[in-house]
C-alpha positions as CSV (number, residue, x, y, z in Angstrom):
1,L,89.0,35.1,203.3
2,Q,86.0,32.9,203.1
3,L,83.7,36.0,202.9
4,F,85.9,37.4,200.1
5,V,85.7,34.1,198.2
6,E,81.9,34.1,198.6
7,Y,81.8,37.7,197.4
8,C,83.7,36.7,194.3
9,K,81.4,33.8,193.6
10,D,78.3,36.0,194.1
11,N,79.6,38.6,191.7
12,G,80.9,36.3,189.0
13,I,84.5,37.0,189.7
14,N,87.0,34.1,189.3
15,A,88.7,34.1,192.7
16,K,91.6,32.1,191.3
17,E,92.6,35.1,189.2
18,V,92.4,37.8,191.9
19,K,95.7,39.2,193.2
20,G,95.9,40.6,196.7
21,S,97.3,40.1,200.1
22,V,96.3,39.6,203.8
23,N,98.3,41.3,206.4
24,Y,98.7,38.3,208.8
25,D,101.6,38.9,211.1
26,S,101.3,37.4,214.6
27,Y,104.9,38.5,215.4
28,C,104.0,42.2,214.7
29,F,101.0,41.8,217.0
30,A,103.2,40.4,219.7
31,L,105.7,43.3,219.3
32,K,103.0,45.9,219.5
33,H,101.0,44.4,222.4
34,G,103.7,42.4,224.3
35,R,101.9,39.1,223.8
36,F,100.5,36.8,221.2
37,W,96.7,36.7,220.9
38,G,96.9,33.0,221.6
39,D,100.2,31.3,222.0
40,N,102.9,31.1,219.2
41,Q,101.9,27.5,218.2
42,Q,98.3,28.4,218.0
43,N,99.1,31.4,215.8
44,M,101.3,29.4,213.5
45,D,98.5,26.8,213.2
46,E,96.1,29.6,212.2
47,A,98.7,31.0,209.7
48,A,99.1,27.6,208.1
49,S,95.3,27.2,207.9
50,I,94.9,30.5,206.2
51,M,97.7,29.7,203.8
52,K,96.3,26.3,202.9
53,Y,92.8,27.9,202.3
54,A,94.3,30.6,200.1
55,M,96.3,28.0,198.1
56,E,93.1,26.3,197.2
57,N,90.8,29.3,196.7
58,L,93.0,32.3,196.1
59,P,96.2,31.1,194.7
60,L,97.5,34.6,193.8
61,F,97.0,36.0,197.3
62,K,99.9,36.7,199.7
63,T,98.8,35.5,203.1
64,I,101.7,36.3,205.4
65,T,103.2,39.8,205.7
66,V,106.4,40.3,207.6
67,N,106.0,43.9,208.9
68,G,109.6,45.1,209.2
69,N,108.2,48.6,209.2
70,V,107.3,48.2,212.9
71,F,111.0,48.1,213.7
72,S,111.8,51.2,211.7
73,N,108.9,53.1,213.2
74,A,110.1,52.1,216.7
75,G,113.5,53.7,215.9
76,S,115.6,50.9,214.7
77,N,118.3,51.6,212.1
78,I,118.3,50.0,208.6
79,S,120.4,47.0,209.5
80,Q,118.3,46.2,212.6
81,E,115.1,46.5,210.6
82,L,116.5,44.2,207.9
83,G,117.9,41.7,210.3
84,F,114.8,41.4,212.5
85,S,112.6,41.2,209.5
86,L,114.5,38.4,207.8
87,A,114.6,36.5,211.1
88,M,110.8,36.8,211.4
89,A,110.4,35.7,207.8
90,N,112.7,32.7,208.5
91,E,110.6,31.8,211.5
92,Y,107.4,31.8,209.4
93,L,109.0,29.7,206.8
94,Y,110.2,27.2,209.4
95,Y,106.8,26.9,211.1
96,M,104.9,26.6,207.8
97,T,107.2,23.9,206.4
98,E,106.9,22.1,209.8
99,R,103.1,22.1,209.2
100,G,103.4,20.4,205.9
101,I,103.4,23.4,203.5
102,K,106.2,23.2,200.9
103,A,108.8,25.9,201.1
104,E,108.1,27.0,197.5
105,D,104.3,27.5,198.2
106,C,105.1,29.3,201.5
107,I,107.6,31.7,199.9
108,E,105.2,32.4,197.0
109,R,102.6,33.5,199.6
110,M,104.8,35.7,201.8
111,M,105.8,39.3,201.5
112,L,108.2,41.6,203.3
113,S,107.1,45.1,204.2
114,F,109.7,47.7,205.0
115,A,109.6,51.4,206.0
116,T,111.8,53.7,204.0
117,G,113.5,56.5,205.9
118,S,115.3,59.7,204.8
119,T,118.7,58.1,203.9
120,Y,118.0,57.8,200.2
121,F,120.8,55.5,199.0
122,M,120.9,53.4,202.1
123,E,117.1,52.6,201.7
124,I,117.8,51.5,198.1
125,A,120.6,49.3,199.4
126,K,118.3,47.9,202.1
127,V,115.9,46.5,199.6
128,R,118.7,45.1,197.4
129,A,120.3,43.5,200.5
130,A,116.9,42.1,201.5
131,R,116.6,40.3,198.2
132,L,120.1,39.0,198.3
133,L,119.9,37.8,201.9
134,W,116.4,36.3,201.4
135,T,117.9,34.2,198.5
136,K,120.4,32.8,201.0
137,I,117.7,31.9,203.5
138,A,115.5,30.4,200.9
139,E,118.4,28.2,199.6
140,Q,118.3,26.4,203.0
141,Y,114.7,25.3,202.3
142,T,114.6,24.8,198.5
143,K,116.8,24.6,195.5
144,D,114.1,26.2,193.3
145,D,115.6,29.6,192.1
146,N,112.1,31.0,191.4
147,A,111.0,30.2,194.9
148,A,113.7,32.5,196.3
149,K,112.0,35.6,194.8
150,I,109.9,37.4,197.4
151,F,107.6,40.3,197.1
152,I,108.8,43.4,198.9
153,H,106.4,46.2,199.9
154,C,107.7,49.6,201.1
155,E,105.9,52.5,202.8
156,D,107.2,55.8,204.2
157,S,108.4,55.7,207.8
158,K,106.4,57.5,210.4
159,Y,108.8,58.2,213.2
160,N,110.6,61.0,211.3
161,K,107.5,63.1,210.5
162,T,106.8,66.4,212.3
163,V,103.5,67.6,213.6
164,F,103.9,71.3,212.8
165,D,105.4,71.4,209.3
166,A,103.5,69.7,206.5
167,Y,105.9,70.9,203.8
168,V,108.9,69.2,205.5
169,N,106.8,66.0,205.7
170,M,106.0,66.2,202.0
171,L,109.7,66.6,201.1
172,R,110.6,63.7,203.4
173,T,107.9,61.5,202.0
174,T,108.9,62.3,198.4
175,T,112.5,61.3,199.1
176,E,111.4,58.1,200.9
177,T,109.0,57.2,198.0
178,M,111.7,57.7,195.4
179,S,114.1,55.3,197.3
């Protein structure tokens, strides 16, 4: 982030107006590798440090991404992906508020990332349910209604793709993108 802020300064770009995100997710790393790259407390300190730096220099940046897509791509169903993702988001919110970041500031800089599978209407329902359930979680930390709104990013799932038939993959990806 520091290099990006320096790049913006060198090129006459106002970093405070730049929108973007950083895919920081220590829980996703732990799920993929079976361990944290430090320990959980050290990772949460690092996440808080990144968030505080971004609040000062890149206020429109999302700094924590909850990668629920890792659950879907590992074979979990929609309710498991949703439940595990919201639990991870709640953990981040808890640890960031414990480190002195206001809940409103933390929620503004978080985003959920889901994988969309082949069940068209269920995937639409998953995103709607995520918004509703996240509102209930956010109410436990803040009474600000605007703070309960979280950015949701979706990508097509990878576990249901075939190696041998690109046309089937194209049809599946089209349906997943529409939902």
